[in-house]
A tleap script that builds the chain and sets N, CA, C and O, in Angstrom:
source leaprc.protein.ff14SB
mol = sequence {
  NMET LYS THR THR MET ASN SER ALA GLU ALA
  LEU LYS ARG LEU ALA ARG GLN ARG ASP LEU
  GLU ALA TRP THR VAL LEU LEU GLU ARG HIE
  GLY ALA ALA ILE GLN ARG VAL SER ARG ARG
  ILE LEU GLY ASP ASP ALA LEU ALA GLU ASP
  ALA CYS GLN GLU THR LEU LEU GLN LEU ARG
  ASP ARG ALA GLY ALA PHE THR PRO ARG PRO
  SER MET PRO ARG PRO PRO ARG GLN ALA GLY
  SER SER CALA
}
set mol.1.N position { 124.841 55.715 -210.942 }
set mol.1.CA position { 125.398 55.007 -212.144 }
set mol.1.C position { 125.649 53.816 -210.813 }
set mol.1.O position { 125.947 54.022 -209.637 }
set mol.2.N position { 125.408 52.606 -211.504 }
set mol.2.CA position { 125.521 51.420 -211.446 }
set mol.2.C position { 127.266 50.449 -212.295 }
set mol.2.O position { 127.339 49.902 -213.396 }
set mol.3.N position { 128.063 50.560 -211.517 }
set mol.3.CA position { 128.935 49.881 -211.428 }
set mol.3.C position { 129.612 48.698 -211.902 }
set mol.3.O position { 129.153 49.095 -212.973 }
set mol.4.N position { 130.255 47.626 -212.180 }
set mol.4.CA position { 130.248 46.367 -212.252 }
set mol.4.C position { 131.562 46.322 -211.811 }
set mol.4.O position { 132.444 45.493 -212.032 }
set mol.5.N position { 131.555 47.524 -211.034 }
set mol.5.CA position { 133.625 46.691 -210.808 }
set mol.5.C position { 133.501 46.467 -209.279 }
set mol.5.O position { 132.831 47.042 -208.420 }
set mol.6.N position { 134.572 45.202 -209.224 }
set mol.6.CA position { 134.790 44.324 -208.412 }
set mol.6.C position { 135.430 44.511 -207.206 }
set mol.6.O position { 135.519 45.738 -207.256 }
set mol.7.N position { 135.917 44.219 -206.210 }
set mol.7.CA position { 136.311 44.754 -205.327 }
set mol.7.C position { 137.822 45.280 -205.001 }
set mol.7.O position { 138.105 46.352 -204.466 }
set mol.8.N position { 138.929 44.038 -205.552 }
set mol.8.CA position { 139.789 43.932 -206.431 }
set mol.8.C position { 140.156 44.964 -207.442 }
set mol.8.O position { 141.145 45.661 -207.217 }
set mol.9.N position { 139.331 45.169 -208.738 }
set mol.9.CA position { 139.884 46.284 -209.000 }
set mol.9.C position { 139.288 47.816 -208.345 }
set mol.9.O position { 139.664 48.772 -209.022 }
set mol.10.N position { 138.659 48.083 -207.469 }
set mol.10.CA position { 138.781 49.119 -206.791 }
set mol.10.C position { 139.701 49.298 -205.772 }
set mol.10.O position { 140.190 50.423 -205.668 }
set mol.11.N position { 140.018 48.494 -205.052 }
set mol.11.CA position { 141.743 49.024 -204.517 }
set mol.11.C position { 142.205 48.790 -205.493 }
set mol.11.O position { 142.968 49.746 -205.357 }
set mol.12.N position { 142.558 48.300 -206.643 }
set mol.12.CA position { 143.510 49.045 -207.510 }
set mol.12.C position { 143.794 50.112 -208.078 }
set mol.12.O position { 144.734 50.756 -208.544 }
set mol.13.N position { 142.123 50.125 -207.818 }
set mol.13.CA position { 141.878 52.309 -208.495 }
set mol.13.C position { 142.157 52.875 -207.912 }
set mol.13.O position { 142.988 53.696 -208.302 }
set mol.14.N position { 141.842 52.907 -206.923 }
set mol.14.CA position { 142.171 53.467 -205.131 }
set mol.14.C position { 143.346 53.655 -205.430 }
set mol.14.O position { 143.780 54.537 -206.171 }
set mol.15.N position { 144.156 52.528 -204.663 }
set mol.15.CA position { 145.818 52.892 -204.684 }
set mol.15.C position { 146.532 53.415 -205.745 }
set mol.15.O position { 147.603 53.996 -205.574 }
set mol.16.N position { 145.796 53.184 -207.309 }
set mol.16.CA position { 147.114 53.937 -207.923 }
set mol.16.C position { 146.293 55.571 -208.410 }
set mol.16.O position { 147.019 56.507 -208.746 }
set mol.17.N position { 144.724 55.737 -208.387 }
set mol.17.CA position { 144.745 57.365 -208.580 }
set mol.17.C position { 143.427 58.017 -207.461 }
set mol.17.O position { 142.698 59.009 -207.434 }
set mol.18.N position { 143.624 56.987 -206.755 }
set mol.18.CA position { 142.031 57.918 -205.278 }
set mol.18.C position { 141.272 58.364 -205.950 }
set mol.18.O position { 140.976 59.558 -205.903 }
set mol.19.N position { 140.489 57.094 -207.171 }
set mol.19.CA position { 139.351 56.721 -207.777 }
set mol.19.C position { 138.510 57.292 -206.955 }
set mol.19.O position { 138.470 56.786 -205.833 }
set mol.20.N position { 137.583 58.503 -207.225 }
set mol.20.CA position { 136.016 58.572 -206.197 }
set mol.20.C position { 135.460 57.188 -206.745 }
set mol.20.O position { 135.468 56.154 -206.076 }
set mol.21.N position { 135.021 57.281 -207.925 }
set mol.21.CA position { 133.658 55.831 -207.983 }
set mol.21.C position { 134.354 55.079 -207.544 }
set mol.21.O position { 133.535 54.543 -206.798 }
set mol.22.N position { 135.623 54.334 -207.300 }
set mol.22.CA position { 136.291 52.851 -206.678 }
set mol.22.C position { 136.720 52.829 -205.136 }
set mol.22.O position { 137.247 51.892 -204.535 }
set mol.23.N position { 136.368 54.084 -204.646 }
set mol.23.CA position { 136.194 54.639 -202.855 }
set mol.23.C position { 134.707 54.196 -202.957 }
set mol.23.O position { 134.536 53.069 -202.493 }
set mol.24.N position { 133.705 54.729 -203.393 }
set mol.24.CA position { 132.110 54.435 -203.269 }
set mol.24.C position { 131.943 53.014 -203.699 }
set mol.24.O position { 131.631 52.320 -202.733 }
set mol.25.N position { 132.028 52.440 -204.648 }
set mol.25.CA position { 132.083 50.982 -204.219 }
set mol.25.C position { 132.874 50.506 -203.448 }
set mol.25.O position { 132.566 49.340 -203.204 }
set mol.26.N position { 133.646 50.789 -202.997 }
set mol.26.CA position { 134.272 50.526 -201.844 }
set mol.26.C position { 133.666 50.337 -200.563 }
set mol.26.O position { 133.507 49.312 -199.901 }
set mol.27.N position { 133.376 51.460 -200.355 }
set mol.27.CA position { 132.232 52.214 -198.870 }
set mol.27.C position { 131.186 51.473 -199.537 }
set mol.27.O position { 131.812 50.462 -199.855 }
set mol.28.N position { 129.584 51.246 -200.110 }
set mol.28.CA position { 128.364 50.405 -200.520 }
set mol.28.C position { 129.360 48.799 -200.254 }
set mol.28.O position { 129.162 48.371 -199.117 }
set mol.29.N position { 129.762 48.433 -200.598 }
set mol.29.CA position { 129.684 47.110 -200.697 }
set mol.29.C position { 130.541 47.121 -199.002 }
set mol.29.O position { 130.829 45.938 -199.177 }
set mol.30.N position { 130.803 47.252 -198.403 }
set mol.30.CA position { 132.185 46.801 -197.292 }
set mol.30.C position { 131.891 47.322 -196.197 }
set mol.30.O position { 132.290 46.639 -195.254 }
set mol.31.N position { 131.079 48.735 -195.757 }
set mol.31.CA position { 131.351 49.706 -195.268 }
set mol.31.C position { 130.090 49.132 -194.010 }
set mol.31.O position { 130.265 49.186 -192.792 }
set mol.32.N position { 128.912 48.629 -194.674 }
set mol.32.CA position { 128.458 48.074 -193.076 }
set mol.32.C position { 128.715 47.120 -192.498 }
set mol.32.O position { 128.693 47.059 -191.269 }
set mol.33.N position { 129.146 45.754 -193.594 }
set mol.33.CA position { 129.727 44.888 -193.179 }
set mol.33.C position { 130.942 45.455 -191.544 }
set mol.33.O position { 130.907 45.243 -190.332 }
set mol.34.N position { 131.956 46.304 -192.595 }
set mol.34.CA position { 132.730 46.682 -191.259 }
set mol.34.C position { 132.625 47.417 -189.934 }
set mol.34.O position { 133.343 47.342 -188.937 }
set mol.35.N position { 131.013 48.504 -190.300 }
set mol.35.CA position { 130.691 48.753 -189.224 }
set mol.35.C position { 130.137 47.355 -188.500 }
set mol.35.O position { 130.849 47.141 -187.519 }
set mol.36.N position { 129.192 46.413 -188.636 }
set mol.36.CA position { 128.405 45.491 -187.878 }
set mol.36.C position { 129.887 44.678 -186.729 }
set mol.36.O position { 130.018 44.618 -185.507 }
set mol.37.N position { 130.710 44.208 -187.827 }
set mol.37.CA position { 131.962 43.572 -187.184 }
set mol.37.C position { 132.561 44.410 -185.822 }
set mol.37.O position { 133.130 43.890 -184.863 }
set mol.38.N position { 132.184 46.263 -186.070 }
set mol.38.CA position { 132.449 46.529 -185.090 }
set mol.38.C position { 131.757 46.886 -183.547 }
set mol.38.O position { 131.953 47.013 -182.339 }
set mol.39.N position { 131.119 46.916 -184.286 }
set mol.39.CA position { 130.103 47.504 -183.411 }
set mol.39.C position { 129.175 45.487 -181.999 }
set mol.39.O position { 128.684 45.165 -180.918 }
set mol.40.N position { 129.502 45.135 -182.972 }
set mol.40.CA position { 129.454 43.294 -182.025 }
set mol.40.C position { 130.533 43.313 -181.294 }
set mol.40.O position { 130.317 42.881 -180.161 }
set mol.41.N position { 131.999 43.759 -181.553 }
set mol.41.CA position { 133.461 43.165 -180.668 }
set mol.41.C position { 133.509 44.171 -180.031 }
set mol.41.O position { 133.837 43.913 -178.873 }
set mol.42.N position { 133.217 46.011 -180.335 }
set mol.42.CA position { 132.818 47.089 -179.242 }
set mol.42.C position { 132.381 46.869 -178.407 }
set mol.42.O position { 132.797 46.527 -177.301 }
set mol.43.N position { 131.149 47.089 -178.944 }
set mol.43.CA position { 130.225 46.461 -178.094 }
set mol.43.C position { 128.909 47.456 -177.640 }
set mol.43.O position { 127.816 47.129 -177.177 }
set mol.44.N position { 129.662 49.291 -178.080 }
set mol.44.CA position { 129.637 50.218 -177.643 }
set mol.44.C position { 129.072 50.796 -179.532 }
set mol.44.O position { 129.790 50.297 -180.398 }
set mol.45.N position { 127.977 51.689 -180.045 }
set mol.45.CA position { 128.365 52.183 -181.481 }
set mol.45.C position { 128.054 53.569 -181.473 }
set mol.45.O position { 127.141 54.105 -182.100 }
set mol.46.N position { 129.306 54.391 -180.328 }
set mol.46.CA position { 129.822 56.086 -180.662 }
set mol.46.C position { 131.732 54.270 -181.232 }
set mol.46.O position { 132.116 54.110 -182.390 }
set mol.47.N position { 132.065 53.798 -180.534 }
set mol.47.CA position { 133.434 53.081 -180.561 }
set mol.47.C position { 133.771 52.448 -181.544 }
set mol.47.O position { 134.820 52.308 -182.173 }
set mol.48.N position { 132.507 51.978 -181.631 }
set mol.48.CA position { 132.562 51.111 -183.230 }
set mol.48.C position { 132.105 52.203 -184.163 }
set mol.48.O position { 132.689 51.834 -185.182 }
set mol.49.N position { 131.569 53.109 -184.446 }
set mol.49.CA position { 131.870 54.079 -185.513 }
set mol.49.C position { 132.930 54.410 -185.632 }
set mol.49.O position { 133.354 54.311 -186.784 }
set mol.50.N position { 133.891 54.951 -184.596 }
set mol.50.CA position { 135.540 55.817 -185.163 }
set mol.50.C position { 136.602 54.405 -184.983 }
set mol.50.O position { 137.817 54.532 -185.133 }
set mol.51.N position { 136.080 53.314 -184.707 }
set mol.51.CA position { 136.699 52.036 -185.349 }
set mol.51.C position { 136.410 51.897 -186.781 }
set mol.51.O position { 137.364 51.447 -187.416 }
set mol.52.N position { 135.297 52.176 -187.503 }
set mol.52.CA position { 135.129 51.838 -188.506 }
set mol.52.C position { 135.399 52.848 -189.476 }
set mol.52.O position { 135.464 52.749 -190.702 }
set mol.53.N position { 135.594 54.166 -188.480 }
set mol.53.CA position { 135.944 55.615 -189.179 }
set mol.53.C position { 137.385 55.252 -189.793 }
set mol.53.O position { 137.670 55.463 -190.972 }
set mol.54.N position { 137.948 54.885 -189.187 }
set mol.54.CA position { 139.770 54.189 -188.900 }
set mol.54.C position { 139.799 53.254 -189.526 }
set mol.54.O position { 140.634 53.349 -190.426 }
set mol.55.N position { 139.288 52.358 -189.508 }
set mol.55.CA position { 139.443 51.220 -190.359 }
set mol.55.C position { 139.097 51.286 -192.304 }
set mol.55.O position { 139.561 50.547 -193.173 }
set mol.56.N position { 138.161 52.423 -192.442 }
set mol.56.CA position { 137.856 52.873 -193.890 }
set mol.56.C position { 139.266 53.723 -194.704 }
set mol.56.O position { 139.613 53.538 -195.871 }
set mol.57.N position { 140.172 55.057 -193.303 }
set mol.57.CA position { 140.897 55.514 -193.470 }
set mol.57.C position { 141.921 54.632 -193.461 }
set mol.57.O position { 142.919 55.235 -193.857 }
set mol.58.N position { 142.148 53.628 -193.236 }
set mol.58.CA position { 143.542 53.035 -193.220 }
set mol.58.C position { 143.320 52.273 -194.477 }
set mol.58.O position { 144.381 51.881 -194.962 }
set mol.59.N position { 141.892 51.837 -195.378 }
set mol.59.CA position { 142.150 51.201 -196.417 }
set mol.59.C position { 142.131 52.335 -197.873 }
set mol.59.O position { 142.492 52.292 -199.049 }
set mol.60.N position { 141.533 53.222 -197.025 }
set mol.60.CA position { 141.989 53.720 -198.371 }
set mol.60.C position { 143.448 54.532 -198.452 }
set mol.60.O position { 143.775 55.123 -199.481 }
set mol.61.N position { 144.083 54.506 -197.555 }
set mol.61.CA position { 145.541 54.847 -197.527 }
set mol.61.C position { 146.701 53.673 -197.891 }
set mol.61.O position { 147.880 53.785 -198.229 }
set mol.62.N position { 146.103 52.858 -197.739 }
set mol.62.CA position { 146.773 51.616 -197.541 }
set mol.62.C position { 146.683 50.622 -198.988 }
set mol.62.O position { 147.436 49.701 -199.304 }
set mol.63.N position { 145.746 51.046 -199.568 }
set mol.63.CA position { 144.907 50.108 -200.829 }
set mol.63.C position { 145.509 48.964 -201.364 }
set mol.63.O position { 145.234 47.777 -201.539 }
set mol.64.N position { 146.914 50.158 -201.664 }
set mol.64.CA position { 148.013 49.717 -202.907 }
set mol.64.C position { 148.835 48.426 -201.391 }
set mol.64.O position { 149.979 48.141 -201.747 }
set mol.65.N position { 148.660 48.083 -200.705 }
set mol.65.CA position { 148.855 47.508 -199.917 }
set mol.65.C position { 148.801 45.484 -199.963 }
set mol.65.O position { 149.420 44.440 -199.758 }
set mol.66.N position { 147.173 46.292 -200.530 }
set mol.66.CA position { 146.235 45.016 -199.796 }
set mol.66.C position { 146.462 44.115 -201.723 }
set mol.66.O position { 146.395 44.649 -202.830 }
set mol.67.N position { 146.696 42.817 -201.386 }
set mol.67.CA position { 147.132 41.319 -201.963 }
set mol.67.C position { 145.572 41.291 -202.063 }
set mol.67.O position { 145.005 41.529 -200.997 }
set mol.68.N position { 144.603 40.993 -203.372 }
set mol.68.CA position { 143.102 40.410 -202.979 }
set mol.68.C position { 143.293 39.906 -203.204 }
set mol.68.O position { 144.165 39.974 -204.070 }
set mol.69.N position { 142.703 38.381 -202.719 }
set mol.69.CA position { 141.892 36.748 -203.305 }
set mol.69.C position { 141.405 36.817 -204.695 }
set mol.69.O position { 141.154 37.805 -205.385 }
set mol.70.N position { 141.327 35.584 -204.955 }
set mol.70.CA position { 140.314 35.020 -205.590 }
set mol.70.C position { 138.986 35.039 -205.573 }
set mol.70.O position { 138.349 34.259 -204.864 }
set mol.71.N position { 138.373 36.007 -206.416 }
set mol.71.CA position { 136.342 35.923 -205.872 }
set mol.71.C position { 136.270 34.869 -206.018 }
set mol.71.O position { 136.763 34.411 -207.049 }
set mol.72.N position { 135.650 34.009 -205.100 }
set mol.72.CA position { 134.433 32.721 -204.745 }
set mol.72.C position { 133.875 33.068 -205.562 }
set mol.72.O position { 133.923 34.234 -205.952 }
set mol.73.N position { 132.821 31.720 -206.334 }
set mol.73.CA position { 131.187 32.090 -206.924 }
set mol.73.C position { 130.534 31.999 -205.790 }
set mol.73.O position { 131.516 31.951 -205.050 }
set mol.74.N position { 129.420 31.924 -204.914 }
set mol.74.CA position { 128.798 32.172 -203.868 }
set mol.74.C position { 127.710 30.948 -203.781 }
set mol.74.O position { 127.043 30.860 -204.811 }
set mol.75.N position { 127.424 30.088 -202.875 }
set mol.75.CA position { 127.093 28.604 -203.018 }
set mol.75.C position { 125.524 29.618 -203.359 }
set mol.75.O position { 125.046 30.639 -202.865 }
set mol.76.N position { 125.118 28.663 -204.470 }
set mol.76.CA position { 123.402 28.455 -204.210 }
set mol.76.C position { 122.839 29.032 -203.360 }
set mol.76.O position { 123.475 29.345 -202.353 }
set mol.77.N position { 121.328 29.399 -203.493 }
set mol.77.CA position { 120.440 29.311 -201.999 }
set mol.77.C position { 120.201 28.427 -201.888 }
set mol.77.O position { 120.181 27.849 -202.975 }
set mol.78.N position { 119.810 27.478 -200.632 }
set mol.78.CA position { 118.546 26.210 -200.518 }
set mol.78.C position { 117.149 26.666 -200.590 }
set mol.78.O position { 116.929 27.606 -199.826 }
set mol.79.N position { 116.114 26.264 -201.303 }
set mol.79.CA position { 115.147 26.081 -201.646 }
set mol.79.C position { 114.346 26.583 -199.774 }
set mol.79.O position { 114.455 26.134 -198.633 }
set mol.80.N position { 113.800 27.404 -200.255 }
set mol.80.CA position { 113.146 27.872 -198.674 }
set mol.80.C position { 114.066 28.590 -197.604 }
set mol.80.O position { 113.695 28.684 -196.434 }
set mol.81.N position { 115.326 29.113 -198.061 }
set mol.81.CA position { 115.924 29.476 -197.422 }
set mol.81.C position { 115.004 31.566 -197.397 }
set mol.81.O position { 114.296 32.119 -198.239 }
set mol.82.N position { 115.503 32.029 -196.110 }
set mol.82.CA position { 115.375 33.555 -196.000 }
set mol.82.C position { 115.889 34.529 -195.700 }
set mol.82.O position { 115.548 35.654 -195.334 }
set mol.83.N position { 117.584 33.516 -196.055 }
set mol.83.CA position { 118.777 34.121 -196.297 }
set mol.83.C position { 119.614 34.894 -197.777 }
set mol.83.O position { 120.741 35.377 -197.666 }
savepdb mol mol.pdb
quit
């Protein structure tokens, strides 16, 4: 099921009721980026996996402590851009 829930709403729902759909949204939207940053900082796949898991568990356990910033629109892509 596709959801249109944004990250701020997902955090609120996760904090209030440990909502599984909200948790899934956050994992799908941010999990890979957390993994990439962990790998880049630590330089080791196993350590990065541990750091990523710990970060996500902290997110789950402290979701109510986050104050989401207002979303900013993404700038338009430049013609010929591969990104």
